[in-house]
C-alpha angles and dihedrals in degrees: 000000000000116000102232108155111113093002123130106234125188116209112199114205127029101221124117093291095046094050091045091050091050091053092050092048091050089054089053092053098255125149100238126207116186122199134180137165089231122090129243090257090057091048102048096138093044091049090065089059092048092053090047092051094043093222132154116257140181118197138182094048141016105252119206090216092061089056096042091053090058135086095218136014123215114197122206114222094247092060115088112241094221099060109137090240091054092047090050090052091052092049088053088058098255118147113240116195138166127251091251090055090053093050091043089061088063099040119104098175125090110261132225106197120189127195139161139123095270137016096030098126096044092047093045094049091044090049089052090046091052093049092048091047088054090058099258123137098237129184121213121204149124126071090005084087093260104110115228088226090057098060106024091092092052093077167095090155129180089217137359116218115201135184106210128190128206088252091057092048096052095085105035119132110175100002106139121169119205086224121024117186126195110192103183144320127228132149111292139143092025085150087070103029120059093211136022088237089063091054091048091048090053091053092051091056083083089079099035097105099034125115132193088280090071134062135239117201110204137182107243090194096058113087094200090054094045092047094065100029095102090068090066115105098199133082109283125226116181136202125201142173091196111041141030111254127210094230124016135030132318146157124263119175092338092309127113111237130186131204120190134153093351096312127111124197136173107231109184147317122274087237088068093064109101097201129097119252142027089259087068089059085059091049091051091051089051094050092049092049091049092056097046092091088056088064091236107183110254092232090062095065103071097049092042093053092042090054096046107118096205126236128289114252093017110102087319116177106231106172145327115223128173089347094307118120116213115206129186115212097157088147088069091101097154141043095262094053092049089049090055091047093053091048091054097073134066092192125082113275133220099202126208110198141159144076130128108346125218097222092261115135116251095211095095087069094057098095091051093045090051094049103034111026122083094182140355131220115192131200141172137022095328095047093111093048091051091049090052092047098049109010092101092054105047140012106276133198130184123221130191095212136027094244087053089050090052091052091049091048093049091052091050096047125092130203108287093031130116122227102209129189103204103143103183084211141082117262102226097103092067108007142041091244142327091283091058089049091049092050092050089051093051092047090050092049093048090048093059 
């Protein structure tokens, strides 16, 4: 456990994780200094928390001196690890750790930590739902916008279920989940990572501190995951839609089957899964595999999955009007997620896409756009790039706002179609975050 009492600790970044870390540090008796490159005007909500905590803060720039005068530096996930000020602190011998590493030092429960390019939130929340359904007191935190630091003191928990991003994993030290799950890898965040290999390496930090007393849950159908799986030191459980695995969860004749510690059981039919899309069958397999080490009774899985309500902004059914289904997948912030969304529907799609791109090429989506999309409405900073990528395949319109895009899409759609918001881009050019974008979409749909 970290010795924090009486220590001067710099927290870099005043988002949800940074504020939660500061609160936790104050409870441990640390002198907390918060710093952010945003101004007080840009951090109005966060400023209320600072005043309440009575902590020191430095805004409008991250000063190296603030870090160098500290005993420990906590880095929020939104802050790049390679900032010159951070590198200077490391060279001076200061320990720089992530918010999840800080919270981990206080966590006594076994951890299930889930990462991957796509499907993290759905799988994490379903894993938590299964554990709770099995009668366990389960915590839920991490990249689901509930900071680990915020709830770790609310225990004791039987298990802590975390969604972890590559950003959160970059600065771990001792963080070691009892179960670490890697769902998939596809190009993402290339606006932060110089190479895809750097992004992959960050994901595999999830397993760095594990031993053969812990478990790694891996996607047997993902070539990028399989390619580097042999580096993992822990016991491997696999999940697959395509092949029967020795240990883990798989499909056989449209039924989900588990094998663990020499036992095989049929869990449920695919038809009992209430979520859109074949990729969600994969997410269910992953969640089941991740809970096998908890000794969840097999008979718990089917009712737990059947009662799972899904996740807001992830293939969320909004409304059906005049035979047109409107679906909110605002969380589809990269190419891979939009690909999964398009694959989820058998009906023709009017696609709304665009926003702030992540420097990934859109061309891989061309076959799906050609085969699935009736019309395209583009918005945001990458609108022109999306027009260039798909304008020769489908009728394309540009909109200045999301409500305007919804009106265009509704006019283009026919009975039996799906109007799908699956942007393939981040939201920050027009919205506070993907949730804000999803809410605006739903408001516009319900106003039709």
